[in-house]
mmCIF file as Biopython writes it, N, C-alpha, C and O atoms, coordinates in Angstrom:
data_model
#
loop_
_atom_site.group_PDB
_atom_site.id
_atom_site.type_symbol
_atom_site.label_atom_id
_atom_site.label_alt_id
_atom_site.label_comp_id
_atom_site.label_asym_id
_atom_site.label_entity_id
_atom_site.label_seq_id
_atom_site.pdbx_PDB_ins_code
_atom_site.Cartn_x
_atom_site.Cartn_y
_atom_site.Cartn_z
_atom_site.occupancy
_atom_site.B_iso_or_equiv
_atom_site.auth_seq_id
_atom_site.auth_asym_id
_atom_site.pdbx_PDB_model_num
ATOM 1   N N  . MET A ? 1  ? 95.936  103.338 120.691 1.0 0.0 1  A 1 
ATOM 2   C CA . MET A ? 1  ? 97.226  102.694 120.627 1.0 0.0 1  A 1 
ATOM 3   C C  . MET A ? 1  ? 97.183  101.360 119.899 1.0 0.0 1  A 1 
ATOM 4   O O  . MET A ? 1  ? 98.195  100.906 119.365 1.0 0.0 1  A 1 
ATOM 5   N N  . LYS A ? 2  ? 96.024  100.740 119.877 1.0 0.0 2  A 1 
ATOM 6   C CA . LYS A ? 2  ? 95.945  99.439  119.213 1.0 0.0 2  A 1 
ATOM 7   C C  . LYS A ? 2  ? 96.299  99.554  117.733 1.0 0.0 2  A 1 
ATOM 8   O O  . LYS A ? 2  ? 96.947  98.665  117.181 1.0 0.0 2  A 1 
ATOM 9   N N  . LEU A ? 3  ? 95.882  100.638 117.087 1.0 0.0 3  A 1 
ATOM 10  C CA . LEU A ? 3  ? 96.187  100.815 115.673 1.0 0.0 3  A 1 
ATOM 11  C C  . LEU A ? 3  ? 97.689  100.957 115.470 1.0 0.0 3  A 1 
ATOM 12  O O  . LEU A ? 3  ? 98.249  100.357 114.552 1.0 0.0 3  A 1 
ATOM 13  N N  . LEU A ? 4  ? 98.342  101.741 116.309 1.0 0.0 4  A 1 
ATOM 14  C CA . LEU A ? 4  ? 99.786  101.928 116.199 1.0 0.0 4  A 1 
ATOM 15  C C  . LEU A ? 4  ? 100.531 100.620 116.473 1.0 0.0 4  A 1 
ATOM 16  O O  . LEU A ? 4  ? 101.537 100.329 115.826 1.0 0.0 4  A 1 
ATOM 17  N N  . ASP A ? 5  ? 100.038 99.838  117.428 1.0 0.0 5  A 1 
ATOM 18  C CA . ASP A ? 5  ? 100.634 98.531  117.715 1.0 0.0 5  A 1 
ATOM 19  C C  . ASP A ? 5  ? 100.536 97.605  116.506 1.0 0.0 5  A 1 
ATOM 20  O O  . ASP A ? 5  ? 101.497 96.919  116.160 1.0 0.0 5  A 1 
ATOM 21  N N  . ARG A ? 6  ? 99.382  97.592  115.878 1.0 0.0 6  A 1 
ATOM 22  C CA . ARG A ? 6  ? 99.184  96.721  114.710 1.0 0.0 6  A 1 
ATOM 23  C C  . ARG A ? 6  ? 100.031 97.166  113.524 1.0 0.0 6  A 1 
ATOM 24  O O  . ARG A ? 6  ? 100.556 96.335  112.782 1.0 0.0 6  A 1 
ATOM 25  N N  . ILE A ? 7  ? 100.161 98.468  113.350 1.0 0.0 7  A 1 
ATOM 26  C CA . ILE A ? 7  ? 101.003 98.977  112.262 1.0 0.0 7  A 1 
ATOM 27  C C  . ILE A ? 7  ? 102.456 98.584  112.501 1.0 0.0 7  A 1 
ATOM 28  O O  . ILE A ? 7  ? 103.140 98.139  111.579 1.0 0.0 7  A 1 
ATOM 29  N N  . ALA A ? 8  ? 102.929 98.746  113.739 1.0 0.0 8  A 1 
ATOM 30  C CA . ALA A ? 8  ? 104.309 98.400  114.061 1.0 0.0 8  A 1 
ATOM 31  C C  . ALA A ? 8  ? 104.561 96.907  113.861 1.0 0.0 8  A 1 
ATOM 32  O O  . ALA A ? 8  ? 105.595 96.522  113.315 1.0 0.0 8  A 1 
ATOM 33  N N  . LEU A ? 9  ? 103.625 96.066  114.299 1.0 0.0 9  A 1 
ATOM 34  C CA . LEU A ? 9  ? 103.777 94.623  114.106 1.0 0.0 9  A 1 
ATOM 35  C C  . LEU A ? 9  ? 103.751 94.242  112.631 1.0 0.0 9  A 1 
ATOM 36  O O  . LEU A ? 9  ? 104.504 93.366  112.206 1.0 0.0 9  A 1 
ATOM 37  N N  . THR A ? 10 ? 102.903 94.882  111.856 1.0 0.0 10 A 1 
ATOM 38  C CA . THR A ? 10 ? 102.832 94.608  110.422 1.0 0.0 10 A 1 
ATOM 39  C C  . THR A ? 10 ? 104.141 94.975  109.738 1.0 0.0 10 A 1 
ATOM 40  O O  . THR A ? 10 ? 104.633 94.237  108.885 1.0 0.0 10 A 1 
ATOM 41  N N  . ILE A ? 11 ? 104.701 96.119  110.120 1.0 0.0 11 A 1 
ATOM 42  C CA . ILE A ? 11 ? 105.977 96.529  109.536 1.0 0.0 11 A 1 
ATOM 43  C C  . ILE A ? 11 ? 107.070 95.528  109.885 1.0 0.0 11 A 1 
ATOM 44  O O  . ILE A ? 11 ? 107.897 95.193  109.038 1.0 0.0 11 A 1 
ATOM 45  N N  . LEU A ? 12 ? 107.080 95.047  111.128 1.0 0.0 12 A 1 
ATOM 46  C CA . LEU A ? 12 ? 108.093 94.068  111.513 1.0 0.0 12 A 1 
ATOM 47  C C  . LEU A ? 12 ? 107.909 92.733  110.796 1.0 0.0 12 A 1 
ATOM 48  O O  . LEU A ? 12 ? 108.891 92.079  110.445 1.0 0.0 12 A 1 
ATOM 49  N N  . ILE A ? 13 ? 106.675 92.329  110.577 1.0 0.0 13 A 1 
ATOM 50  C CA . ILE A ? 13 ? 106.430 91.086  109.829 1.0 0.0 13 A 1 
ATOM 51  C C  . ILE A ? 13 ? 106.913 91.237  108.390 1.0 0.0 13 A 1 
ATOM 52  O O  . ILE A ? 13 ? 107.556 90.336  107.853 1.0 0.0 13 A 1 
ATOM 53  N N  . LEU A ? 14 ? 106.607 92.368  107.767 1.0 0.0 14 A 1 
ATOM 54  C CA . LEU A ? 14 ? 107.089 92.610  106.399 1.0 0.0 14 A 1 
ATOM 55  C C  . LEU A ? 14 ? 108.612 92.671  106.347 1.0 0.0 14 A 1 
ATOM 56  O O  . LEU A ? 14 ? 109.225 92.185  105.396 1.0 0.0 14 A 1 
ATOM 57  N N  . ALA A ? 15 ? 109.220 93.265  107.367 1.0 0.0 15 A 1 
ATOM 58  C CA . ALA A ? 15 ? 110.682 93.316  107.413 1.0 0.0 15 A 1 
ATOM 59  C C  . ALA A ? 15 ? 111.269 91.913  107.567 1.0 0.0 15 A 1 
ATOM 60  O O  . ALA A ? 15 ? 112.309 91.601  106.986 1.0 0.0 15 A 1 
ATOM 61  N N  . GLY A ? 16 ? 110.598 91.073  108.351 1.0 0.0 16 A 1 
ATOM 62  C CA . GLY A ? 16 ? 111.060 89.691  108.483 1.0 0.0 16 A 1 
ATOM 63  C C  . GLY A ? 16 ? 110.950 88.923  107.176 1.0 0.0 16 A 1 
ATOM 64  O O  . GLY A ? 16 ? 111.835 88.137  106.838 1.0 0.0 16 A 1 
ATOM 65  N N  . LEU A ? 17 ? 109.870 89.146  106.442 1.0 0.0 17 A 1 
ATOM 66  C CA . LEU A ? 17 ? 109.728 88.510  105.129 1.0 0.0 17 A 1 
ATOM 67  C C  . LEU A ? 17 ? 110.782 89.038  104.154 1.0 0.0 17 A 1 
ATOM 68  O O  . LEU A ? 17 ? 111.292 88.298  103.313 1.0 0.0 17 A 1 
ATOM 69  N N  . HIS A ? 18 ? 111.097 90.313  104.279 1.0 0.0 18 A 1 
ATOM 70  C CA . HIS A ? 18 ? 112.158 90.895  103.454 1.0 0.0 18 A 1 
ATOM 71  C C  . HIS A ? 18 ? 113.491 90.214  103.751 1.0 0.0 18 A 1 
ATOM 72  O O  . HIS A ? 18 ? 114.241 89.897  102.828 1.0 0.0 18 A 1 
ATOM 73  N N  . LEU A ? 19 ? 113.792 89.988  105.024 1.0 0.0 19 A 1 
ATOM 74  C CA . LEU A ? 19 ? 115.034 89.310  105.375 1.0 0.0 19 A 1 
ATOM 75  C C  . LEU A ? 19 ? 115.038 87.865  104.891 1.0 0.0 19 A 1 
ATOM 76  O O  . LEU A ? 19 ? 116.076 87.347  104.478 1.0 0.0 19 A 1 
ATOM 77  N N  . LEU A ? 20 ? 113.883 87.219  104.942 1.0 0.0 20 A 1 
ATOM 78  C CA . LEU A ? 20 ? 113.778 85.855  104.423 1.0 0.0 20 A 1 
ATOM 79  C C  . LEU A ? 20 ? 114.082 85.822  102.933 1.0 0.0 20 A 1 
ATOM 80  O O  . LEU A ? 20 ? 114.859 84.985  102.475 1.0 0.0 20 A 1 
ATOM 81  N N  . ALA A ? 21 ? 113.473 86.727  102.174 1.0 0.0 21 A 1 
ATOM 82  C CA . ALA A ? 21 ? 113.723 86.786  100.732 1.0 0.0 21 A 1 
ATOM 83  C C  . ALA A ? 21 ? 115.164 87.146  100.438 1.0 0.0 21 A 1 
ATOM 84  O O  . ALA A ? 21 ? 115.760 86.637  99.489  1.0 0.0 21 A 1 
ATOM 85  N N  . SER A ? 22 ? 115.718 88.023  101.251 1.0 0.0 22 A 1 
ATOM 86  C CA . SER A ? 22 ? 117.110 88.431  101.055 1.0 0.0 22 A 1 
ATOM 87  C C  . SER A ? 22 ? 118.062 87.271  101.344 1.0 0.0 22 A 1 
ATOM 88  O O  . SER A ? 22 ? 119.052 87.081  100.638 1.0 0.0 22 A 1 
ATOM 89  N N  . GLY A ? 23 ? 117.760 86.510  102.371 1.0 0.0 23 A 1 
ATOM 90  C CA . GLY A ? 23 ? 118.639 85.398  102.732 1.0 0.0 23 A 1 
ATOM 91  C C  . GLY A ? 23 ? 118.534 84.203  101.813 1.0 0.0 23 A 1 
ATOM 92  O O  . GLY A ? 23 ? 119.548 83.604  101.455 1.0 0.0 23 A 1 
ATOM 93  N N  . ILE A ? 24 ? 117.323 83.848  101.425 1.0 0.0 24 A 1 
ATOM 94  C CA . ILE A ? 24 ? 117.132 82.642  100.622 1.0 0.0 24 A 1 
ATOM 95  C C  . ILE A ? 24 ? 117.341 82.909  99.136  1.0 0.0 24 A 1 
ATOM 96  O O  . ILE A ? 24 ? 118.025 82.145  98.454  1.0 0.0 24 A 1 
ATOM 97  N N  . PHE A ? 25 ? 116.756 83.985  98.638  1.0 0.0 25 A 1 
ATOM 98  C CA . PHE A ? 25 ? 116.765 84.233  97.203  1.0 0.0 25 A 1 
ATOM 99  C C  . PHE A ? 25 ? 117.728 85.333  96.763  1.0 0.0 25 A 1 
ATOM 100 O O  . PHE A ? 25 ? 117.850 85.611  95.570  1.0 0.0 25 A 1 
ATOM 101 N N  . ASP A ? 26 ? 118.409 85.957  97.719  1.0 0.0 26 A 1 
ATOM 102 C CA . ASP A ? 26 ? 119.334 87.056  97.441  1.0 0.0 26 A 1 
ATOM 103 C C  . ASP A ? 26 ? 118.633 88.192  96.696  1.0 0.0 26 A 1 
ATOM 104 O O  . ASP A ? 26 ? 119.163 88.754  95.737  1.0 0.0 26 A 1 
ATOM 105 N N  . ILE A ? 27 ? 117.421 88.513  97.169  1.0 0.0 27 A 1 
ATOM 106 C CA . ILE A ? 27 ? 116.624 89.598  96.589  1.0 0.0 27 A 1 
ATOM 107 C C  . ILE A ? 27 ? 116.420 90.652  97.677  1.0 0.0 27 A 1 
ATOM 108 O O  . ILE A ? 27 ? 115.885 90.349  98.744  1.0 0.0 27 A 1 
ATOM 109 N N  . ASN A ? 28 ? 116.839 91.874  97.413  1.0 0.0 28 A 1 
ATOM 110 C CA . ASN A ? 28 ? 116.625 92.964  98.358  1.0 0.0 28 A 1 
ATOM 111 C C  . ASN A ? 28 ? 115.518 93.855  97.804  1.0 0.0 28 A 1 
ATOM 112 O O  . ASN A ? 28 ? 115.758 94.703  96.945  1.0 0.0 28 A 1 
ATOM 113 N N  . VAL A ? 29 ? 114.317 93.655  98.303  1.0 0.0 29 A 1 
ATOM 114 C CA . VAL A ? 29 ? 113.132 94.341  97.786  1.0 0.0 29 A 1 
ATOM 115 C C  . VAL A ? 29 ? 113.224 95.846  98.020  1.0 0.0 29 A 1 
ATOM 116 O O  . VAL A ? 29 ? 112.833 96.631  97.156  1.0 0.0 29 A 1 
ATOM 117 N N  . ILE A ? 30 ? 113.733 96.252  99.173  1.0 0.0 30 A 1 
ATOM 118 C CA . ILE A ? 30 ? 113.822 97.679  99.477  1.0 0.0 30 A 1 
ATOM 119 C C  . ILE A ? 30 ? 114.776 98.374  98.517  1.0 0.0 30 A 1 
ATOM 120 O O  . ILE A ? 30 ? 114.488 99.473  98.043  1.0 0.0 30 A 1 
ATOM 121 N N  . GLU A ? 31 ? 115.904 97.747  98.229  1.0 0.0 31 A 1 
ATOM 122 C CA . GLU A ? 31 ? 116.834 98.336  97.261  1.0 0.0 31 A 1 
ATOM 123 C C  . GLU A ? 31 ? 116.243 98.336  95.857  1.0 0.0 31 A 1 
ATOM 124 O O  . GLU A ? 31 ? 116.512 99.247  95.074  1.0 0.0 31 A 1 
ATOM 125 N N  . MET A ? 32 ? 115.448 97.335  95.532  1.0 0.0 32 A 1 
ATOM 126 C CA . MET A ? 32 ? 114.809 97.317  94.218  1.0 0.0 32 A 1 
ATOM 127 C C  . MET A ? 32 ? 113.816 98.473  94.080  1.0 0.0 32 A 1 
ATOM 128 O O  . MET A ? 32 ? 113.683 99.055  93.003  1.0 0.0 32 A 1 
ATOM 129 N N  . MET A ? 33 ? 113.122 98.804  95.166  1.0 0.0 33 A 1 
ATOM 130 C CA . MET A ? 33 ? 112.107 99.849  95.109  1.0 0.0 33 A 1 
ATOM 131 C C  . MET A ? 33 ? 112.693 101.253 95.263  1.0 0.0 33 A 1 
ATOM 132 O O  . MET A ? 33 ? 112.243 102.187 94.601  1.0 0.0 33 A 1 
ATOM 133 N N  . PHE A ? 34 ? 113.697 101.407 96.137  1.0 0.0 34 A 1 
ATOM 134 C CA . PHE A ? 34 ? 114.167 102.738 96.484  1.0 0.0 34 A 1 
ATOM 135 C C  . PHE A ? 34 ? 115.598 103.033 96.064  1.0 0.0 34 A 1 
ATOM 136 O O  . PHE A ? 34 ? 116.080 104.144 96.286  1.0 0.0 34 A 1 
ATOM 137 N N  . GLY A ? 35 ? 116.275 102.091 95.475  1.0 0.0 35 A 1 
ATOM 138 C CA . GLY A ? 35 ? 117.665 102.313 95.085  1.0 0.0 35 A 1 
ATOM 139 C C  . GLY A ? 35 ? 118.609 101.719 96.115  1.0 0.0 35 A 1 
ATOM 140 O O  . GLY A ? 35 ? 118.221 100.860 96.907  1.0 0.0 35 A 1 
ATOM 141 N N  . THR A ? 36 ? 119.845 102.182 96.100  1.0 0.0 36 A 1 
ATOM 142 C CA . THR A ? 36 ? 120.857 101.623 96.995  1.0 0.0 36 A 1 
ATOM 143 C C  . THR A ? 36 ? 120.566 101.977 98.446  1.0 0.0 36 A 1 
ATOM 144 O O  . THR A ? 36 ? 119.680 102.781 98.737  1.0 0.0 36 A 1 
ATOM 145 N N  . VAL A ? 37 ? 121.317 101.371 99.346  1.0 0.0 37 A 1 
ATOM 146 C CA . VAL A ? 37 ? 121.127 101.605 100.774 1.0 0.0 37 A 1 
ATOM 147 C C  . VAL A ? 37 ? 121.417 103.062 101.124 1.0 0.0 37 A 1 
ATOM 148 O O  . VAL A ? 37 ? 120.864 103.586 102.091 1.0 0.0 37 A 1 
ATOM 149 N N  . GLU A ? 38 ? 122.265 103.710 100.360 1.0 0.0 38 A 1 
ATOM 150 C CA . GLU A ? 38 ? 122.619 105.099 100.636 1.0 0.0 38 A 1 
ATOM 151 C C  . GLU A ? 38 ? 121.545 106.097 100.201 1.0 0.0 38 A 1 
ATOM 152 O O  . GLU A ? 38 ? 121.622 107.271 100.562 1.0 0.0 38 A 1 
ATOM 153 N N  . SER A ? 39 ? 120.551 105.657 99.437  1.0 0.0 39 A 1 
ATOM 154 C CA . SER A ? 39 ? 119.509 106.582 98.970  1.0 0.0 39 A 1 
ATOM 155 C C  . SER A ? 39 ? 118.599 106.983 100.127 1.0 0.0 39 A 1 
ATOM 156 O O  . SER A ? 39 ? 118.462 106.255 101.109 1.0 0.0 39 A 1 
ATOM 157 N N  . THR A ? 40 ? 117.995 108.130 99.994  1.0 0.0 40 A 1 
ATOM 158 C CA . THR A ? 40 ? 117.151 108.668 101.051 1.0 0.0 40 A 1 
ATOM 159 C C  . THR A ? 40 ? 115.925 107.785 101.301 1.0 0.0 40 A 1 
ATOM 160 O O  . THR A ? 40 ? 115.537 107.584 102.452 1.0 0.0 40 A 1 
ATOM 161 N N  . GLY A ? 41 ? 115.317 107.262 100.248 1.0 0.0 41 A 1 
ATOM 162 C CA . GLY A ? 41 ? 114.130 106.418 100.407 1.0 0.0 41 A 1 
ATOM 163 C C  . GLY A ? 41 ? 114.427 105.162 101.202 1.0 0.0 41 A 1 
ATOM 164 O O  . GLY A ? 41 ? 113.651 104.777 102.077 1.0 0.0 41 A 1 
ATOM 165 N N  . ALA A ? 42 ? 115.545 104.522 100.901 1.0 0.0 42 A 1 
ATOM 166 C CA . ALA A ? 42 ? 115.916 103.305 101.627 1.0 0.0 42 A 1 
ATOM 167 C C  . ALA A ? 42 ? 116.240 103.628 103.083 1.0 0.0 42 A 1 
ATOM 168 O O  . ALA A ? 42 ? 115.894 102.856 103.977 1.0 0.0 42 A 1 
ATOM 169 N N  . LYS A ? 43 ? 116.890 104.745 103.327 1.0 0.0 43 A 1 
ATOM 170 C CA . LYS A ? 43 ? 117.204 105.131 104.708 1.0 0.0 43 A 1 
ATOM 171 C C  . LYS A ? 43 ? 115.939 105.378 105.511 1.0 0.0 43 A 1 
ATOM 172 O O  . LYS A ? 43 ? 115.863 105.015 106.685 1.0 0.0 43 A 1 
ATOM 173 N N  . VAL A ? 44 ? 114.942 105.995 104.880 1.0 0.0 44 A 1 
ATOM 174 C CA . VAL A ? 44 ? 113.667 106.247 105.564 1.0 0.0 44 A 1 
ATOM 175 C C  . VAL A ? 44 ? 112.982 104.924 105.892 1.0 0.0 44 A 1 
ATOM 176 O O  . VAL A ? 44 ? 112.480 104.745 107.001 1.0 0.0 44 A 1 
ATOM 177 N N  . VAL A ? 45 ? 112.957 103.999 104.937 1.0 0.0 45 A 1 
ATOM 178 C CA . VAL A ? 45 ? 112.309 102.698 105.173 1.0 0.0 45 A 1 
ATOM 179 C C  . VAL A ? 45 ? 113.006 101.939 106.290 1.0 0.0 45 A 1 
ATOM 180 O O  . VAL A ? 45 ? 112.345 101.395 107.175 1.0 0.0 45 A 1 
ATOM 181 N N  . TYR A ? 46 ? 114.341 101.895 106.259 1.0 0.0 46 A 1 
ATOM 182 C CA . TYR A ? 46 ? 115.076 101.210 107.320 1.0 0.0 46 A 1 
ATOM 183 C C  . TYR A ? 46 ? 114.886 101.913 108.661 1.0 0.0 46 A 1 
ATOM 184 O O  . TYR A ? 46 ? 114.854 101.251 109.699 1.0 0.0 46 A 1 
ATOM 185 N N  . GLY A ? 47 ? 114.763 103.224 108.662 1.0 0.0 47 A 1 
ATOM 186 C CA . GLY A ? 47 ? 114.485 103.957 109.893 1.0 0.0 47 A 1 
ATOM 187 C C  . GLY A ? 47 ? 113.119 103.622 110.461 1.0 0.0 47 A 1 
ATOM 188 O O  . GLY A ? 47 ? 112.972 103.463 111.672 1.0 0.0 47 A 1 
ATOM 189 N N  . ILE A ? 48 ? 112.115 103.514 109.593 1.0 0.0 48 A 1 
ATOM 190 C CA . ILE A ? 48 ? 110.763 103.143 110.035 1.0 0.0 48 A 1 
ATOM 191 C C  . ILE A ? 48 ? 110.758 101.742 110.624 1.0 0.0 48 A 1 
ATOM 192 O O  . ILE A ? 48 ? 110.090 101.487 111.626 1.0 0.0 48 A 1 
ATOM 193 N N  . ILE A ? 49 ? 111.499 100.839 110.008 1.0 0.0 49 A 1 
ATOM 194 C CA . ILE A ? 49 ? 111.591 99.476  110.534 1.0 0.0 49 A 1 
ATOM 195 C C  . ILE A ? 49 ? 112.243 99.490  111.917 1.0 0.0 49 A 1 
ATOM 196 O O  . ILE A ? 49 ? 111.793 98.782  112.818 1.0 0.0 49 A 1 
ATOM 197 N N  . GLY A ? 50 ? 113.280 100.275 112.089 1.0 0.0 50 A 1 
ATOM 198 C CA . GLY A ? 50 ? 113.952 100.361 113.383 1.0 0.0 50 A 1 
ATOM 199 C C  . GLY A ? 50 ? 113.064 100.942 114.459 1.0 0.0 50 A 1 
ATOM 200 O O  . GLY A ? 50 ? 113.053 100.445 115.585 1.0 0.0 50 A 1 
ATOM 201 N N  . VAL A ? 51 ? 112.323 101.981 114.135 1.0 0.0 51 A 1 
ATOM 202 C CA . VAL A ? 51 ? 111.402 102.583 115.109 1.0 0.0 51 A 1 
ATOM 203 C C  . VAL A ? 51 ? 110.296 101.595 115.467 1.0 0.0 51 A 1 
ATOM 204 O O  . VAL A ? 51 ? 109.876 101.532 116.623 1.0 0.0 51 A 1 
ATOM 205 N N  . SER A ? 52 ? 109.824 100.828 114.496 1.0 0.0 52 A 1 
ATOM 206 C CA . SER A ? 52 ? 108.805 99.811  114.777 1.0 0.0 52 A 1 
ATOM 207 C C  . SER A ? 52 ? 109.340 98.751  115.727 1.0 0.0 52 A 1 
ATOM 208 O O  . SER A ? 52 ? 108.629 98.298  116.625 1.0 0.0 52 A 1 
ATOM 209 N N  . ALA A ? 53 ? 110.586 98.358  115.531 1.0 0.0 53 A 1 
ATOM 210 C CA . ALA A ? 53 ? 111.189 97.368  116.422 1.0 0.0 53 A 1 
ATOM 211 C C  . ALA A ? 53 ? 111.311 97.921  117.839 1.0 0.0 53 A 1 
ATOM 212 O O  . ALA A ? 53 ? 111.037 97.210  118.806 1.0 0.0 53 A 1 
ATOM 213 N N  . LEU A ? 54 ? 111.715 99.172  117.969 1.0 0.0 54 A 1 
ATOM 214 C CA . LEU A ? 54 ? 111.802 99.779  119.294 1.0 0.0 54 A 1 
ATOM 215 C C  . LEU A ? 54 ? 110.421 99.871  119.944 1.0 0.0 54 A 1 
ATOM 216 O O  . LEU A ? 54 ? 110.281 99.637  121.144 1.0 0.0 54 A 1 
ATOM 217 N N  . TRP A ? 55 ? 109.412 100.209 119.159 1.0 0.0 55 A 1 
ATOM 218 C CA . TRP A ? 55 ? 108.053 100.303 119.688 1.0 0.0 55 A 1 
ATOM 219 C C  . TRP A ? 55 ? 107.577 98.957  120.222 1.0 0.0 55 A 1 
ATOM 220 O O  . TRP A ? 55 ? 106.907 98.894  121.253 1.0 0.0 55 A 1 
ATOM 221 N N  . CYS A ? 56 ? 107.922 97.881  119.519 1.0 0.0 56 A 1 
ATOM 222 C CA . CYS A ? 56 ? 107.440 96.553  119.904 1.0 0.0 56 A 1 
ATOM 223 C C  . CYS A ? 56 ? 108.216 95.944  121.068 1.0 0.0 56 A 1 
ATOM 224 O O  . CYS A ? 56 ? 107.843 94.876  121.555 1.0 0.0 56 A 1 
ATOM 225 N N  . LEU A ? 57 ? 109.274 96.588  121.522 1.0 0.0 57 A 1 
ATOM 226 C CA . LEU A ? 57 ? 109.987 96.092  122.700 1.0 0.0 57 A 1 
ATOM 227 C C  . LEU A ? 57 ? 109.095 96.103  123.939 1.0 0.0 57 A 1 
ATOM 228 O O  . LEU A ? 57 ? 109.352 95.372  124.895 1.0 0.0 57 A 1 
ATOM 229 N N  . LYS A ? 58 ? 108.069 96.910  123.926 1.0 0.0 58 A 1 
ATOM 230 C CA . LYS A ? 58 ? 107.169 96.985  125.081 1.0 0.0 58 A 1 
ATOM 231 C C  . LYS A ? 58 ? 106.440 95.667  125.328 1.0 0.0 58 A 1 
ATOM 232 O O  . LYS A ? 58 ? 105.945 95.439  126.431 1.0 0.0 58 A 1 
ATOM 233 N N  . TYR A ? 59 ? 106.365 94.806  124.332 1.0 0.0 59 A 1 
ATOM 234 C CA . TYR A ? 59 ? 105.665 93.537  124.504 1.0 0.0 59 A 1 
ATOM 235 C C  . TYR A ? 59 ? 106.389 92.579  125.430 1.0 0.0 59 A 1 
ATOM 236 O O  . TYR A ? 59 ? 105.798 91.590  125.862 1.0 0.0 59 A 1 
ATOM 237 N N  . TYR A ? 60 ? 107.643 92.839  125.748 1.0 0.0 60 A 1 
ATOM 238 C CA . TYR A ? 60 ? 108.346 91.989  126.704 1.0 0.0 60 A 1 
ATOM 239 C C  . TYR A ? 60 ? 107.818 92.174  128.120 1.0 0.0 60 A 1 
ATOM 240 O O  . TYR A ? 60 ? 108.062 91.331  128.982 1.0 0.0 60 A 1 
ATOM 241 N N  . GLY A ? 61 ? 107.109 93.247  128.370 1.0 0.0 61 A 1 
ATOM 242 C CA . GLY A ? 61 ? 106.543 93.484  129.688 1.0 0.0 61 A 1 
ATOM 243 C C  . GLY A ? 61 ? 105.176 92.871  129.893 1.0 0.0 61 A 1 
ATOM 244 O O  . GLY A ? 61 ? 104.607 93.007  130.976 1.0 0.0 61 A 1 
ATOM 245 N N  . TYR A ? 62 ? 104.628 92.202  128.897 1.0 0.0 62 A 1 
ATOM 246 C CA . TYR A ? 62 ? 103.292 91.621  128.998 1.0 0.0 62 A 1 
ATOM 247 C C  . TYR A ? 62 ? 103.357 90.160  129.423 1.0 0.0 62 A 1 
ATOM 248 O O  . TYR A ? 62 ? 104.314 89.453  129.105 1.0 0.0 62 A 1 
ATOM 249 N N  . THR A ? 63 ? 102.330 89.714  130.143 1.0 0.0 63 A 1 
ATOM 250 C CA . THR A ? 63 ? 102.234 88.327  130.574 1.0 0.0 63 A 1 
ATOM 251 C C  . THR A ? 63 ? 101.339 87.564  129.607 1.0 0.0 63 A 1 
ATOM 252 O O  . THR A ? 63 ? 100.584 88.181  128.857 1.0 0.0 63 A 1 
ATOM 253 N N  . PRO A ? 64 ? 101.406 86.253  129.608 1.0 0.0 64 A 1 
ATOM 254 C CA . PRO A ? 64 ? 100.529 85.470  128.716 1.0 0.0 64 A 1 
ATOM 255 C C  . PRO A ? 64 ? 99.044  85.654  129.033 1.0 0.0 64 A 1 
ATOM 256 O O  . PRO A ? 64 ? 98.206  85.496  128.145 1.0 0.0 64 A 1 
ATOM 257 N N  . GLU A ? 65 ? 98.705  85.983  130.272 1.0 0.0 65 A 1 
ATOM 258 C CA . GLU A ? 65 ? 97.303  86.173  130.637 1.0 0.0 65 A 1 
ATOM 259 C C  . GLU A ? 65 ? 96.782  87.535  130.199 1.0 0.0 65 A 1 
ATOM 260 O O  . GLU A ? 65 ? 95.578  87.783  130.257 1.0 0.0 65 A 1 
ATOM 261 N N  . GLY A ? 66 ? 97.655  88.402  129.771 1.0 0.0 66 A 1 
ATOM 262 C CA . GLY A ? 66 ? 97.264  89.752  129.394 1.0 0.0 66 A 1 
ATOM 263 C C  . GLY A ? 66 ? 97.622  90.746  130.483 1.0 0.0 66 A 1 
ATOM 264 O O  . GLY A ? 66 ? 97.681  90.402  131.664 1.0 0.0 66 A 1 
ATOM 265 N N  . GLY A ? 67 ? 97.849  91.934  130.090 1.0 0.0 67 A 1 
ATOM 266 C CA . GLY A ? 67 ? 98.225  92.965  131.063 1.0 0.0 67 A 1 
ATOM 267 C C  . GLY A ? 67 ? 99.722  93.021  131.262 1.0 0.0 67 A 1 
ATOM 268 O O  . GLY A ? 67 ? 100.480 92.271  130.647 1.0 0.0 67 A 1 
ATOM 269 N N  . SER A ? 68 ? 100.129 93.915  132.125 1.0 0.0 68 A 1 
ATOM 270 C CA . SER A ? 68 ? 101.544 94.155  132.349 1.0 0.0 68 A 1 
ATOM 271 C C  . SER A ? 68 ? 102.029 93.472  133.601 1.0 0.0 68 A 1 
ATOM 272 O O  . SER A ? 68 ? 101.295 93.375  134.585 1.0 0.0 68 A 1 
ATOM 273 N N  . ARG A ? 69 ? 103.262 92.996  133.577 1.0 0.0 69 A 1 
ATOM 274 C CA . ARG A ? 69 ? 103.877 92.422  134.765 1.0 0.0 69 A 1 
ATOM 275 C C  . ARG A ? 69 ? 104.163 93.501  135.801 1.0 0.0 69 A 1 
ATOM 276 O O  . ARG A ? 69 ? 104.263 93.215  136.994 1.0 0.0 69 A 1 
ATOM 277 N N  . LEU A ? 70 ? 104.291 94.723  135.349 1.0 0.0 70 A 1 
ATOM 278 C CA . LEU A ? 70 ? 104.694 95.812  136.231 1.0 0.0 70 A 1 
ATOM 279 C C  . LEU A ? 70 ? 103.512 96.558  136.828 1.0 0.0 70 A 1 
ATOM 280 O O  . LEU A ? 70 ? 103.707 97.594  137.464 1.0 0.0 70 A 1 
ATOM 281 N N  . ARG A ? 71 ? 102.298 96.066  136.646 1.0 0.0 71 A 1 
ATOM 282 C CA . ARG A ? 71 ? 101.090 96.789  137.055 1.0 0.0 71 A 1 
ATOM 283 C C  . ARG A ? 71 ? 101.042 97.044  138.556 1.0 0.0 71 A 1 
ATOM 284 O O  . ARG A ? 71 ? 100.667 98.149  138.948 1.0 0.0 71 A 1 
ATOM 285 N N  . GLY A ? 72 ? 101.389 96.113  139.408 1.0 0.0 72 A 1 
ATOM 286 C CA . GLY A ? 72 ? 101.264 96.264  140.854 1.0 0.0 72 A 1 
ATOM 287 C C  . GLY A ? 72 ? 102.442 96.949  141.515 1.0 0.0 72 A 1 
ATOM 288 O O  . GLY A ? 72 ? 102.436 97.105  142.736 1.0 0.0 72 A 1 
ATOM 289 N N  . ARG A ? 73 ? 103.428 97.355  140.784 1.0 0.0 73 A 1 
ATOM 290 C CA . ARG A ? 73 ? 104.637 97.928  141.384 1.0 0.0 73 A 1 
ATOM 291 C C  . ARG A ? 73 ? 104.593 99.404  141.491 1.0 0.0 73 A 1 
ATOM 292 O O  . ARG A ? 73 ? 105.544 100.016 141.977 1.0 0.0 73 A 1 
#
C-alpha cells in the first residue's frame, strides 16, 4: 500500500502545481497536452486526480504520532 499511497500523493502534488500554474500564469497544462476539457484524455487525467484525492482522504484518520485514531475502537 505504501507505493499506492506515494503515487496518489504525487498525483495530488502535481495537480496542485497545475492549479498554481493555471491560477498565476493562466496556463492549463492538461489541456495543452490532451486537448480541451471535453476530450477523453483530459477526462481520464481529471478522473485520476479525483480518485487520488479520494484515496488520500484516509490520512485524516491518522495521528501525528503515527497509526490510526480508530485503532482501539
